[in-house]
A tleap script that builds the chain and sets N, CA, C and O, in Angstrom:
source leaprc.protein.ff14SB
mol = sequence {
  NMET SER GLN ILE ASN LYS THR ALA CYS ALA
  GLY THR LEU GLU SER SER ASP ILE MET ILE
  PHE VAL GLU LYS ASP GLY LYS GLY ILE GLU
  VAL ASP LEU LYS SER THR VAL GLY LYS GLN
  PHE GLY ASP GLN ILE LYS ALA VAL ILE ILE
  LYS THR LEU THR ASP LEU GLY ALA THR ASP
  VAL LYS VAL ILE ALA ASN ASP ARG GLY ALA
  LEU ASP CYS THR ILE LYS ALA ARG VAL GLN
  ALA ALA TYR TYR ARG ALA ILE ASP CYS ALA
  ASP TYR LYS ARG GLY CALA
}
set mol.1.N position { 7.098 -51.230 -28.548 }
set mol.1.CA position { 7.314 -52.029 -27.365 }
set mol.1.C position { 8.517 -52.942 -27.601 }
set mol.1.O position { 8.616 -53.586 -28.646 }
set mol.2.N position { 9.415 -52.995 -26.646 }
set mol.2.CA position { 10.621 -53.803 -26.760 }
set mol.2.C position { 10.391 -55.197 -26.213 }
set mol.2.O position { 9.565 -55.409 -25.325 }
set mol.3.N position { 11.131 -56.133 -26.755 }
set mol.3.CA position { 11.023 -57.533 -26.383 }
set mol.3.C position { 12.187 -57.919 -25.474 }
set mol.3.O position { 13.330 -57.543 -25.731 }
set mol.4.N position { 11.897 -58.664 -24.421 }
set mol.4.CA position { 12.966 -59.148 -23.540 }
set mol.4.C position { 13.744 -60.220 -24.294 }
set mol.4.O position { 13.171 -61.184 -24.802 }
set mol.5.N position { 15.064 -60.033 -24.356 }
set mol.5.CA position { 15.940 -60.959 -25.058 }
set mol.5.C position { 16.643 -61.940 -24.138 }
set mol.5.O position { 17.049 -63.021 -24.564 }
set mol.6.N position { 16.786 -61.562 -22.878 }
set mol.6.CA position { 17.535 -62.400 -21.937 }
set mol.6.C position { 17.117 -62.056 -20.516 }
set mol.6.O position { 16.507 -61.016 -20.270 }
set mol.7.N position { 17.450 -62.935 -19.590 }
set mol.7.CA position { 17.259 -62.651 -18.178 }
set mol.7.C position { 18.315 -61.650 -17.750 }
set mol.7.O position { 19.478 -61.759 -18.138 }
set mol.8.N position { 17.909 -60.677 -16.951 }
set mol.8.CA position { 18.846 -59.653 -16.497 }
set mol.8.C position { 18.536 -59.290 -15.053 }
set mol.8.O position { 17.440 -59.546 -14.554 }
set mol.9.N position { 19.524 -58.688 -14.387 }
set mol.9.CA position { 19.320 -58.289 -13.000 }
set mol.9.C position { 19.956 -56.939 -12.722 }
set mol.9.O position { 20.783 -56.441 -13.486 }
set mol.10.N position { 19.543 -56.366 -11.604 }
set mol.10.CA position { 20.118 -55.109 -11.120 }
set mol.10.C position { 19.930 -55.081 -9.612 }
set mol.10.O position { 18.973 -55.646 -9.083 }
set mol.11.N position { 20.855 -54.414 -8.926 }
set mol.11.CA position { 20.752 -54.261 -7.483 }
set mol.11.C position { 21.690 -55.171 -6.729 }
set mol.11.O position { 22.472 -55.919 -7.316 }
set mol.12.N position { 21.596 -55.091 -5.411 }
set mol.12.CA position { 22.431 -55.903 -4.524 }
set mol.12.C position { 21.569 -56.456 -3.398 }
set mol.12.O position { 20.381 -56.151 -3.297 }
set mol.13.N position { 22.180 -57.261 -2.568 }
set mol.13.CA position { 21.490 -57.787 -1.388 }
set mol.13.C position { 21.915 -57.047 -0.125 }
set mol.13.O position { 21.736 -57.545 0.987 }
set mol.14.N position { 22.476 -55.858 -0.303 }
set mol.14.CA position { 22.863 -55.023 0.832 }
set mol.14.C position { 21.620 -54.433 1.493 }
set mol.14.O position { 20.549 -54.385 0.887 }
set mol.15.N position { 21.766 -53.994 2.719 }
set mol.15.CA position { 20.681 -53.336 3.426 }
set mol.15.C position { 20.232 -52.095 2.656 }
set mol.15.O position { 21.060 -51.378 2.094 }
set mol.16.N position { 18.947 -51.845 2.632 }
set mol.16.CA position { 18.324 -50.705 1.945 }
set mol.16.C position { 18.427 -50.784 0.425 }
set mol.16.O position { 18.355 -49.755 -0.248 }
set mol.17.N position { 18.593 -51.974 -0.123 }
set mol.17.CA position { 18.637 -52.159 -1.572 }
set mol.17.C position { 17.695 -53.297 -1.938 }
set mol.17.O position { 17.084 -53.919 -1.069 }
set mol.18.N position { 17.589 -53.555 -3.213 }
set mol.18.CA position { 16.739 -54.637 -3.718 }
set mol.18.C position { 17.430 -55.253 -4.935 }
set mol.18.O position { 17.986 -54.537 -5.768 }
set mol.19.N position { 17.394 -56.562 -5.029 }
set mol.19.CA position { 17.921 -57.288 -6.183 }
set mol.19.C position { 16.723 -57.659 -7.044 }
set mol.19.O position { 15.795 -58.324 -6.585 }
set mol.20.N position { 16.755 -57.223 -8.295 }
set mol.20.CA position { 15.661 -57.456 -9.237 }
set mol.20.C position { 16.161 -58.312 -10.392 }
set mol.20.O position { 17.161 -57.975 -11.026 }
set mol.21.N position { 15.479 -59.405 -10.667 }
set mol.21.CA position { 15.709 -60.226 -11.855 }
set mol.21.C position { 14.470 -60.108 -12.723 }
set mol.21.O position { 13.349 -60.208 -12.224 }
set mol.22.N position { 14.662 -59.897 -14.015 }
set mol.22.CA position { 13.533 -59.896 -14.953 }
set mol.22.C position { 13.799 -60.932 -16.037 }
set mol.22.O position { 14.926 -61.101 -16.501 }
set mol.23.N position { 12.742 -61.609 -16.423 }
set mol.23.CA position { 12.844 -62.601 -17.494 }
set mol.23.C position { 11.536 -62.624 -18.266 }
set mol.23.O position { 10.497 -62.179 -17.779 }
set mol.24.N position { 11.609 -63.146 -19.462 }
set mol.24.CA position { 10.437 -63.230 -20.336 }
set mol.24.C position { 9.445 -64.233 -19.759 }
set mol.24.O position { 9.816 -65.292 -19.255 }
set mol.25.N position { 8.170 -63.861 -19.851 }
set mol.25.CA position { 7.095 -64.714 -19.362 }
set mol.25.C position { 5.854 -64.396 -20.179 }
set mol.25.O position { 5.639 -63.238 -20.537 }
set mol.26.N position { 5.052 -65.369 -20.476 }
set mol.26.CA position { 3.874 -65.150 -21.291 }
set mol.26.C position { 2.599 -64.936 -20.510 }
set mol.26.O position { 1.509 -65.119 -21.052 }
set mol.27.N position { 2.705 -64.555 -19.249 }
set mol.27.CA position { 1.530 -64.481 -18.383 }
set mol.27.C position { 1.276 -63.080 -17.835 }
set mol.27.O position { 0.752 -62.948 -16.729 }
set mol.28.N position { 1.626 -62.046 -18.566 }
set mol.28.CA position { 1.468 -60.697 -18.039 }
set mol.28.C position { 2.653 -60.337 -17.155 }
set mol.28.O position { 3.759 -60.837 -17.357 }
set mol.29.N position { 2.425 -59.480 -16.187 }
set mol.29.CA position { 3.482 -59.108 -15.255 }
set mol.29.C position { 3.282 -59.896 -13.967 }
set mol.29.O position { 2.258 -59.765 -13.296 }
set mol.30.N position { 4.265 -60.707 -13.635 }
set mol.30.CA position { 4.210 -61.558 -12.451 }
set mol.30.C position { 5.364 -61.170 -11.533 }
set mol.30.O position { 6.502 -61.039 -11.983 }
set mol.31.N position { 5.069 -60.987 -10.242 }
set mol.31.CA position { 6.093 -60.575 -9.288 }
set mol.31.C position { 6.202 -61.610 -8.177 }
set mol.31.O position { 5.221 -61.925 -7.503 }
set mol.32.N position { 7.413 -62.132 -7.998 }
set mol.32.CA position { 7.721 -63.032 -6.887 }
set mol.32.C position { 8.617 -62.236 -5.938 }
set mol.32.O position { 9.774 -61.959 -6.255 }
set mol.33.N position { 8.079 -61.873 -4.777 }
set mol.33.CA position { 8.779 -60.981 -3.853 }
set mol.33.C position { 9.159 -61.685 -2.562 }
set mol.33.O position { 8.341 -62.354 -1.931 }
set mol.34.N position { 10.415 -61.518 -2.186 }
set mol.34.CA position { 10.894 -61.886 -0.853 }
set mol.34.C position { 11.399 -60.586 -0.245 }
set mol.34.O position { 12.169 -59.861 -0.875 }
set mol.35.N position { 10.970 -60.289 0.975 }
set mol.35.CA position { 11.336 -59.008 1.557 }
set mol.35.C position { 11.441 -59.104 3.072 }
set mol.35.O position { 10.673 -59.809 3.725 }
set mol.36.N position { 12.406 -58.380 3.607 }
set mol.36.CA position { 12.541 -58.308 5.063 }
set mol.36.C position { 11.424 -57.458 5.668 }
set mol.36.O position { 11.168 -57.536 6.870 }
set mol.37.N position { 10.765 -56.656 4.851 }
set mol.37.CA position { 9.669 -55.805 5.317 }
set mol.37.C position { 8.379 -56.119 4.555 }
set mol.37.O position { 7.500 -55.268 4.420 }
set mol.38.N position { 8.283 -57.342 4.066 }
set mol.38.CA position { 7.155 -57.734 3.226 }
set mol.38.C position { 5.803 -57.643 3.896 }
set mol.38.O position { 4.820 -57.286 3.247 }
set mol.39.N position { 5.727 -57.957 5.184 }
set mol.39.CA position { 4.435 -57.905 5.868 }
set mol.39.C position { 3.899 -56.479 5.944 }
set mol.39.O position { 2.692 -56.257 5.849 }
set mol.40.N position { 4.802 -55.516 6.115 }
set mol.40.CA position { 4.370 -54.126 6.212 }
set mol.40.C position { 4.230 -53.472 4.831 }
set mol.40.O position { 3.285 -52.716 4.602 }
set mol.41.N position { 5.161 -53.756 3.911 }
set mol.41.CA position { 5.238 -52.990 2.668 }
set mol.41.C position { 5.202 -53.834 1.394 }
set mol.41.O position { 5.448 -53.309 0.309 }
set mol.42.N position { 4.904 -55.115 1.502 }
set mol.42.CA position { 4.911 -55.997 0.337 }
set mol.42.C position { 4.003 -55.538 -0.788 }
set mol.42.O position { 4.400 -55.574 -1.952 }
set mol.43.N position { 2.785 -55.105 -0.460 }
set mol.43.CA position { 1.855 -54.652 -1.493 }
set mol.43.C position { 2.377 -53.400 -2.194 }
set mol.43.O position { 2.244 -53.270 -3.411 }
set mol.44.N position { 2.969 -52.481 -1.436 }
set mol.44.CA position { 3.520 -51.259 -2.009 }
set mol.44.C position { 4.713 -51.569 -2.914 }
set mol.44.O position { 4.840 -50.987 -3.991 }
set mol.45.N position { 5.575 -52.469 -2.490 }
set mol.45.CA position { 6.744 -52.840 -3.297 }
set mol.45.C position { 6.288 -53.433 -4.629 }
set mol.45.O position { 6.799 -53.062 -5.686 }
set mol.46.N position { 5.332 -54.348 -4.577 }
set mol.46.CA position { 4.806 -54.954 -5.801 }
set mol.46.C position { 4.162 -53.905 -6.703 }
set mol.46.O position { 4.320 -53.951 -7.923 }
set mol.47.N position { 3.445 -52.971 -6.111 }
set mol.47.CA position { 2.792 -51.922 -6.898 }
set mol.47.C position { 3.816 -51.053 -7.621 }
set mol.47.O position { 3.605 -50.686 -8.777 }
set mol.48.N position { 4.920 -50.719 -6.958 }
set mol.48.CA position { 5.967 -49.912 -7.593 }
set mol.48.C position { 6.594 -50.685 -8.747 }
set mol.48.O position { 6.839 -50.117 -9.811 }
set mol.49.N position { 6.854 -51.965 -8.548 }
set mol.49.CA position { 7.441 -52.800 -9.599 }
set mol.49.C position { 6.513 -52.863 -10.804 }
set mol.49.O position { 6.949 -52.658 -11.937 }
set mol.50.N position { 5.245 -53.144 -10.569 }
set mol.50.CA position { 4.281 -53.274 -11.662 }
set mol.50.C position { 4.088 -51.946 -12.387 }
set mol.50.O position { 4.064 -51.919 -13.618 }
set mol.51.N position { 3.952 -50.851 -11.654 }
set mol.51.CA position { 3.776 -49.537 -12.289 }
set mol.51.C position { 4.993 -49.164 -13.123 }
set mol.51.O position { 4.851 -48.637 -14.227 }
set mol.52.N position { 6.181 -49.430 -12.608 }
set mol.52.CA position { 7.400 -49.103 -13.352 }
set mol.52.C position { 7.451 -49.874 -14.662 }
set mol.52.O position { 7.751 -49.300 -15.708 }
set mol.53.N position { 7.163 -51.166 -14.614 }
set mol.53.CA position { 7.183 -51.976 -15.832 }
set mol.53.C position { 6.084 -51.548 -16.803 }
set mol.53.O position { 6.306 -51.509 -18.013 }
set mol.54.N position { 4.917 -51.231 -16.283 }
set mol.54.CA position { 3.817 -50.764 -17.129 }
set mol.54.C position { 4.196 -49.453 -17.819 }
set mol.54.O position { 3.934 -49.275 -19.009 }
set mol.55.N position { 4.814 -48.538 -17.071 }
set mol.55.CA position { 5.253 -47.265 -17.647 }
set mol.55.C position { 6.299 -47.469 -18.741 }
set mol.55.O position { 6.391 -46.671 -19.673 }
set mol.56.N position { 7.086 -48.538 -18.625 }
set mol.56.CA position { 8.101 -48.855 -19.633 }
set mol.56.C position { 7.512 -49.585 -20.842 }
set mol.56.O position { 8.207 -49.796 -21.835 }
set mol.57.N position { 6.247 -49.968 -20.763 }
set mol.57.CA position { 5.598 -50.674 -21.862 }
set mol.57.C position { 5.764 -52.177 -21.815 }
set mol.57.O position { 5.456 -52.863 -22.790 }
set mol.58.N position { 6.244 -52.702 -20.705 }
set mol.58.CA position { 6.434 -54.148 -20.567 }
set mol.58.C position { 5.081 -54.827 -20.392 }
set mol.58.O position { 4.183 -54.289 -19.745 }
set mol.59.N position { 4.948 -56.011 -20.974 }
set mol.59.CA position { 3.690 -56.734 -20.858 }
set mol.59.C position { 3.859 -58.136 -20.284 }
set mol.59.O position { 3.126 -58.513 -19.369 }
set mol.60.N position { 4.786 -58.899 -20.786 }
set mol.60.CA position { 4.971 -60.285 -20.349 }
set mol.60.C position { 6.330 -60.439 -19.673 }
set mol.60.O position { 7.327 -60.782 -20.309 }
set mol.61.N position { 6.340 -60.177 -18.368 }
set mol.61.CA position { 7.590 -60.160 -17.618 }
set mol.61.C position { 7.397 -60.872 -16.287 }
set mol.61.O position { 6.405 -60.656 -15.591 }
set mol.62.N position { 8.353 -61.718 -15.945 }
set mol.62.CA position { 8.394 -62.299 -14.603 }
set mol.62.C position { 9.494 -61.576 -13.850 }
set mol.62.O position { 10.614 -61.445 -14.343 }
set mol.63.N position { 9.169 -61.106 -12.648 }
set mol.63.CA position { 10.124 -60.406 -11.797 }
set mol.63.C position { 10.345 -61.223 -10.537 }
set mol.63.O position { 9.398 -61.637 -9.869 }
set mol.64.N position { 11.604 -61.446 -10.228 }
set mol.64.CA position { 11.978 -62.048 -8.954 }
set mol.64.C position { 12.698 -60.958 -8.177 }
set mol.64.O position { 13.752 -60.479 -8.597 }
set mol.65.N position { 12.130 -60.571 -7.052 }
set mol.65.CA position { 12.663 -59.458 -6.272 }
set mol.65.C position { 13.040 -59.935 -4.873 }
set mol.65.O position { 12.266 -60.613 -4.198 }
set mol.66.N position { 14.245 -59.565 -4.458 }
set mol.66.CA position { 14.707 -59.869 -3.106 }
set mol.66.C position { 15.030 -58.535 -2.446 }
set mol.66.O position { 16.076 -57.938 -2.701 }
set mol.67.N position { 14.123 -58.079 -1.599 }
set mol.67.CA position { 14.192 -56.738 -1.021 }
set mol.67.C position { 14.807 -56.749 0.367 }
set mol.67.O position { 14.572 -57.657 1.165 }
set mol.68.N position { 15.605 -55.718 0.638 }
set mol.68.CA position { 16.225 -55.529 1.950 }
set mol.68.C position { 15.889 -54.151 2.505 }
set mol.68.O position { 16.721 -53.511 3.148 }
set mol.69.N position { 14.656 -53.697 2.250 }
set mol.69.CA position { 14.210 -52.428 2.797 }
set mol.69.C position { 14.470 -51.235 1.901 }
set mol.69.O position { 14.691 -50.129 2.392 }
set mol.70.N position { 14.447 -51.442 0.587 }
set mol.70.CA position { 14.702 -50.359 -0.362 }
set mol.70.C position { 13.550 -49.360 -0.392 }
set mol.70.O position { 12.387 -49.720 -0.206 }
set mol.71.N position { 13.898 -48.105 -0.630 }
set mol.71.CA position { 12.901 -47.056 -0.834 }
set mol.71.C position { 12.303 -47.190 -2.231 }
set mol.71.O position { 12.890 -47.827 -3.105 }
set mol.72.N position { 11.132 -46.587 -2.437 }
set mol.72.CA position { 10.446 -46.669 -3.729 }
set mol.72.C position { 11.325 -46.205 -4.887 }
set mol.72.O position { 11.310 -46.817 -5.955 }
set mol.73.N position { 12.092 -45.127 -4.688 }
set mol.73.CA position { 12.932 -44.615 -5.778 }
set mol.73.C position { 14.021 -45.618 -6.152 }
set mol.73.O position { 14.394 -45.719 -7.321 }
set mol.74.N position { 14.529 -46.352 -5.180 }
set mol.74.CA position { 15.536 -47.376 -5.445 }
set mol.74.C position { 14.908 -48.552 -6.177 }
set mol.74.O position { 15.494 -49.087 -7.118 }
set mol.75.N position { 13.724 -48.952 -5.751 }
set mol.75.CA position { 13.018 -50.052 -6.419 }
set mol.75.C position { 12.786 -49.706 -7.889 }
set mol.75.O position { 13.046 -50.521 -8.774 }
set mol.76.N position { 12.298 -48.503 -8.139 }
set mol.76.CA position { 12.039 -48.067 -9.510 }
set mol.76.C position { 13.315 -48.084 -10.345 }
set mol.76.O position { 13.308 -48.575 -11.474 }
set mol.77.N position { 14.402 -47.556 -9.805 }
set mol.77.CA position { 15.668 -47.516 -10.536 }
set mol.77.C position { 16.182 -48.913 -10.848 }
set mol.77.O position { 16.674 -49.159 -11.950 }
set mol.78.N position { 16.076 -49.821 -9.903 }
set mol.78.CA position { 16.547 -51.200 -10.124 }
set mol.78.C position { 15.693 -51.917 -11.169 }
set mol.78.O position { 16.224 -52.652 -12.002 }
set mol.79.N position { 14.387 -51.712 -11.133 }
set mol.79.CA position { 13.506 -52.331 -12.129 }
set mol.79.C position { 13.830 -51.794 -13.520 }
set mol.79.O position { 13.929 -52.564 -14.475 }
set mol.80.N position { 13.996 -50.478 -13.637 }
set mol.80.CA position { 14.341 -49.884 -14.926 }
set mol.80.C position { 15.660 -50.436 -15.451 }
set mol.80.O position { 15.751 -50.807 -16.621 }
set mol.81.N position { 16.674 -50.493 -14.610 }
set mol.81.CA position { 17.989 -50.979 -15.041 }
set mol.81.C position { 17.918 -52.433 -15.496 }
set mol.81.O position { 18.466 -52.784 -16.541 }
set mol.82.N position { 17.250 -53.273 -14.722 }
set mol.82.CA position { 17.140 -54.688 -15.094 }
set mol.82.C position { 16.369 -54.847 -16.402 }
set mol.82.O position { 16.747 -55.651 -17.255 }
set mol.83.N position { 15.294 -54.085 -16.560 }
set mol.83.CA position { 14.494 -54.181 -17.783 }
set mol.83.C position { 15.298 -53.725 -18.997 }
set mol.83.O position { 15.301 -54.399 -20.027 }
set mol.84.N position { 15.973 -52.599 -18.885 }
set mol.84.CA position { 16.789 -52.108 -20.001 }
set mol.84.C position { 17.892 -53.101 -20.365 }
set mol.84.O position { 18.204 -53.282 -21.542 }
set mol.85.N position { 18.471 -53.732 -19.374 }
set mol.85.CA position { 19.488 -54.758 -19.664 }
set mol.85.C position { 18.859 -55.956 -20.368 }
set mol.85.O position { 19.469 -56.534 -21.268 }
set mol.86.N position { 17.661 -56.329 -19.974 }
set mol.86.CA position { 16.992 -57.495 -20.558 }
set mol.86.C position { 16.580 -57.280 -22.009 }
set mol.86.O position { 16.512 -58.232 -22.786 }
set mol.87.N position { 16.307 -56.036 -22.372 }
set mol.87.CA position { 15.915 -55.760 -23.763 }
set mol.87.C position { 17.096 -55.280 -24.608 }
set mol.87.O position { 16.919 -54.936 -25.777 }
set mol.88.N position { 18.289 -55.255 -24.031 }
set mol.88.CA position { 19.500 -54.787 -24.736 }
set mol.88.C position { 19.306 -53.384 -25.274 }
set mol.88.O position { 19.600 -53.116 -26.439 }
set mol.89.N position { 18.818 -52.494 -24.441 }
set mol.89.CA position { 18.559 -51.112 -24.853 }
set mol.89.C position { 19.849 -50.378 -25.129 }
set mol.89.O position { 20.677 -50.225 -24.231 }
set mol.90.N position { 20.038 -49.918 -26.362 }
set mol.90.CA position { 21.265 -49.218 -26.768 }
set mol.90.C position { 21.425 -47.897 -26.010 }
set mol.90.O position { 22.538 -47.536 -25.628 }
set mol.91.N position { 20.331 -47.183 -25.794 }
set mol.91.CA position { 20.415 -45.914 -25.068 }
set mol.91.C position { 20.894 -46.132 -23.638 }
set mol.91.O position { 21.652 -45.322 -23.105 }
set mol.92.N position { 20.454 -47.224 -23.018 }
set mol.92.CA position { 20.882 -47.515 -21.657 }
set mol.92.C position { 22.387 -47.783 -21.628 }
set mol.92.O position { 23.087 -47.318 -20.728 }
set mol.93.N position { 22.875 -48.522 -22.600 }
set mol.93.CA position { 24.297 -48.853 -22.659 }
set mol.93.C position { 25.161 -47.607 -22.851 }
set mol.93.O position { 26.284 -47.541 -22.351 }
set mol.94.N position { 24.628 -46.618 -23.579 }
set mol.94.CA position { 25.367 -45.379 -23.797 }
set mol.94.C position { 25.245 -44.430 -22.613 }
set mol.94.O position { 25.966 -43.435 -22.540 }
set mol.95.N position { 24.353 -44.723 -21.700 }
set mol.95.CA position { 24.156 -43.842 -20.552 }
set mol.95.C position { 23.241 -42.678 -20.830 }
set mol.95.O position { 23.270 -41.683 -20.106 }
set mol.96.N position { 22.418 -42.779 -21.876 }
set mol.96.CA position { 21.501 -41.686 -22.248 }
set mol.96.C position { 20.302 -41.654 -21.327 }
set mol.96.O position { 19.424 -40.805 -21.485 }
savepdb mol mol.pdb
quit
């Protein structure tokens, strides 16, 4: 299991995208979500974020997400990118 070394982000605030910030936290996986479609899809967005981090082996992570209607595949990709940046993953930097 990798340790978060720094706060990192991925994504944009453009339409159909999501900005994800991840930082170290000692309280499990915590998600703070702001979304233009939060009333309809907020639970689903949070579930995708949590599942993605769980699949990556993350345990103590705070996520700040600002969603603009991103699809699940985009949410997953942004979470993965932010997490890999936060743990300084060498494979991610090489593009593997």
